[in-house]
C-alpha positions in Angstrom: -95.1 -15.6 -119.4 -94.5 -18.0 -122.1 -95.5 -16.8 -125.3 -96.9 -18.4 -127.8 -98.2 -18.2 -131.3 -100.7 -20.3 -132.9 -101.3 -20.2 -136.5 -104.0 -22.2 -138.0 -106.7 -20.8 -140.7 -109.3 -22.6 -139.0 -110.6 -19.8 -136.9 -112.7 -22.4 -134.3 -110.0 -24.5 -133.5 -107.4 -21.2 -133.1 -109.7 -19.7 -130.4 -110.0 -22.8 -128.7 -106.6 -23.5 -128.5 -106.0 -20.0 -127.7 -108.6 -20.8 -124.7 -107.0 -23.8 -123.2 -103.5 -22.5 -123.5 -104.4 -19.4 -121.7 -105.8 -21.0 -119.3 -102.9 -23.2 -118.8 -100.8 -19.7 -117.7 -99.5 -19.6 -121.4 -99.6 -15.5 -123.2 -101.2 -16.3 -126.1 -101.8 -14.9 -130.2 -103.3 -16.2 -133.5 -102.5 -15.9 -136.8 -105.1 -17.6 -139.2 -102.4 -17.2 -142.1 -98.6 -17.2 -142.2 -98.2 -14.6 -145.4 -96.6 -11.6 -143.3 -95.2 -14.3 -140.7 -91.6 -12.7 -141.3 -92.5 -9.4 -140.7 -94.3 -10.6 -137.6 -91.0 -11.7 -136.4 -89.3 -8.8 -136.4 -91.5 -7.3 -134.2 -92.2 -10.0 -131.8 -90.6 -12.7 -130.1 -92.1 -15.8 -129.3 -91.2 -18.6 -127.0 -93.0 -21.4 -128.9 -95.1 -21.9 -132.0 -98.1 -24.1 -132.7 -98.5 -24.5 -136.3 -101.4 -26.1 -138.2 -99.6 -28.9 -140.8 -102.3 -28.3 -143.3 -103.6 -24.6 -144.3 -104.3 -23.5 -147.9 -101.7 -20.5 -148.6 -98.8 -22.4 -147.2 -98.1 -25.8 -145.3 -96.7 -25.8 -141.9 -93.5 -27.5 -143.2 -93.0 -24.4 -145.1 -93.9 -21.9 -142.4 -91.7 -23.9 -140.1 -88.8 -23.4 -142.8 -89.1 -19.3 -142.5 -89.4 -19.0 -139.0 -86.3 -21.0 -138.6 -84.4 -19.2 -141.6 -85.0 -16.8 -139.4 -84.8 -17.7 -135.7 -83.0 -21.1 -135.7 -83.7 -21.9 -132.0 -87.1 -21.8 -132.4 -89.3 -24.0 -130.9 -91.9 -25.4 -133.0 -94.6 -28.1 -133.1 -97.0 -29.3 -135.6 -100.5 -29.5 -134.7 -102.5 -31.3 -137.7 -105.9 -33.4 -137.4 -104.4 -36.2 -139.8 -102.4 -38.2 -137.6 -101.5 -40.7 -140.6 -99.6 -37.4 -141.9 -97.1 -37.5 -139.3 -95.4 -40.7 -139.8 -94.5 -39.5 -143.1 -93.0 -36.4 -143.0 -91.3 -37.7 -138.8 -87.7 -37.5 -140.7 -88.1 -34.4 -142.4 -89.3 -32.5 -139.2 -86.2 -33.6 -137.5 -83.9 -32.5 -140.1 -85.7 -29.4 -140.2 -85.3 -28.7 -136.2 -88.9 -28.7 -135.5 -89.4 -30.1 -131.9 -92.5 -31.8 -131.5 -95.8 -32.8 -133.0 -99.5 -33.5 -131.6 -102.8 -34.1 -132.5 -105.4 -32.3 -132.8 -107.8 -34.9 -131.3 -105.5 -35.1 -128.3 -106.6 -34.2 -124.9 -105.7 -31.2 -122.9 -103.5 -32.4 -120.4 -101.6 -34.3 -123.8 -101.0 -30.6 -125.6 -100.0 -28.9 -122.0 -97.9 -31.3 -121.8 -96.6 -31.4 -125.0 -96.2 -27.5 -125.0 -93.8 -28.0 -121.6 -91.7 -30.5 -123.1 -90.6 -28.7 -126.0 -89.7 -25.6 -123.9 -87.6 -28.1 -121.6 -85.7 -28.8 -125.0 -87.3 -32.6 -124.8 -89.4 -33.9 -128.0 -92.6 -35.6 -127.0 -94.4 -38.6 -129.1 -98.0 -40.0 -129.0 -97.2 -43.6 -128.1 -99.1 -45.1 -131.5 -96.2 -42.9 -133.4 -93.1 -44.4 -131.2 -94.4 -47.7 -131.4 -94.5 -47.5 -135.4 -91.0 -46.0 -135.5 -89.2 -48.7 -133.1 -91.1 -51.4 -135.5 -90.0 -49.2 -139.0 -86.4 -49.1 -138.0 -86.1 -52.9 -137.1 -87.4 -54.2 -140.1 -85.5 -54.3 -143.2 -87.8 -54.2 -146.2 -87.7 -57.2 -149.1 -89.0 -56.7 -152.1 -90.2 -60.0 -151.8 -92.2 -59.3 -149.2 -93.9 -56.5 -150.1 -97.2 -56.6 -151.2 -99.0 -53.6 -152.8 -102.7 -53.9 -153.7 -103.6 -52.3 -157.5 -104.6 -49.0 -156.2 -101.3 -48.6 -154.4 -99.2 -49.7 -157.4 -101.5 -47.2 -159.5 -100.8 -44.4 -156.9 -97.0 -45.3 -156.4 -96.4 -45.6 -160.4 -97.6 -42.0 -160.5 -95.3 -40.8 -157.9 -92.1 -42.4 -159.8 -93.6 -40.6 -162.6 -93.1 -37.5 -160.6 -97.2 -36.2 -160.4 -98.1 -34.3 -157.5 -100.8 -36.1 -155.1 -103.6 -34.0 -157.4 -102.3 -35.2 -160.9 -102.4 -38.7 -159.1 -105.9 -38.3 -157.9 -107.6 -36.9 -161.2 -105.7 -39.8 -163.5 -107.5 -42.3 -161.5 -110.6 -40.6 -160.7 -110.0 -40.7 -156.8 -109.9 -37.9 -153.9 -106.9 -36.5 -153.0 -107.2 -37.4 -149.3 -107.7 -40.8 -150.3 -104.1 -40.9 -152.6 -102.8 -39.1 -149.3 -103.9 -41.9 -147.3 -102.9 -44.4 -149.4 -99.4 -42.9 -149.8 -99.0 -43.1 -145.9 -99.8 -47.0 -146.0 -97.6 -47.0 -148.9 -94.8 -45.5 -147.2 -95.4 -47.7 -144.1 -95.0 -50.9 -146.3 -92.0 -49.7 -148.1 -89.9 -48.2 -144.8 -89.9 -45.3 -146.3 -90.9 -41.3 -145.1 -90.9 -39.4 -148.3 -92.1 -39.3 -152.2 -88.2 -39.2 -153.1 -87.3 -42.6 -150.6 -90.4 -44.2 -151.9 -88.9 -43.7 -155.7 -85.1 -44.8 -154.7 -86.7 -48.0 -152.8 -89.0 -49.1 -155.7 -85.6 -48.7 -158.1 -83.6 -50.4 -155.2 -86.2 -53.3 -155.0 -87.0 -54.1 -158.5 -90.7 -53.3 -158.2 -92.0 -52.7 -161.8 -94.8 -50.8 -162.3 -97.2 -49.7 -164.9 -97.9 -46.2 -165.7 -101.8 -46.2 -166.7 -103.5 -42.6 -168.1 -107.1 -42.3 -168.0 
């Protein structure tokens, strides 16, 4: 029987996912934290990992790094409730060797299909993400065609300055989640996938930004 470890700090999500996967024939265990993941892996082998992207002690990307450091062949699926977070992280997921990504709003059939695809060494992507990646790959960003509103310019200025999302939110009197949503849109407009690439693109395109401080 295929063994799966679900790592999610939300108990309801973890238990619900466990029940769904067990009904589909998987052997499932859950962990609410990844603090002891290295010790756990020394004692138990899992065929597949389903990891929450956002956790308080360690995010899903960092957890994936720990697992892949110990087992380079590990099959990992990132599990997230915020689809907007996936696209800017996608390139980094591929580089890490993460096998796929599934939204927590996906249907049961989609979740099961994603697990089976990864076990076959295949990558299963949501159609909306596949379509966006195709568009981004075909678009060559031109500085004269990048239109940023004032909030986007202020947030991007903070990124170039090296501020964290929390620092940007505090400075602009915005919620951190709002800043993260703006960043997703900014990345799409610039055709980049990370903060570092965004800063490089600003310099490349000669976009002038003024850093304001409240």
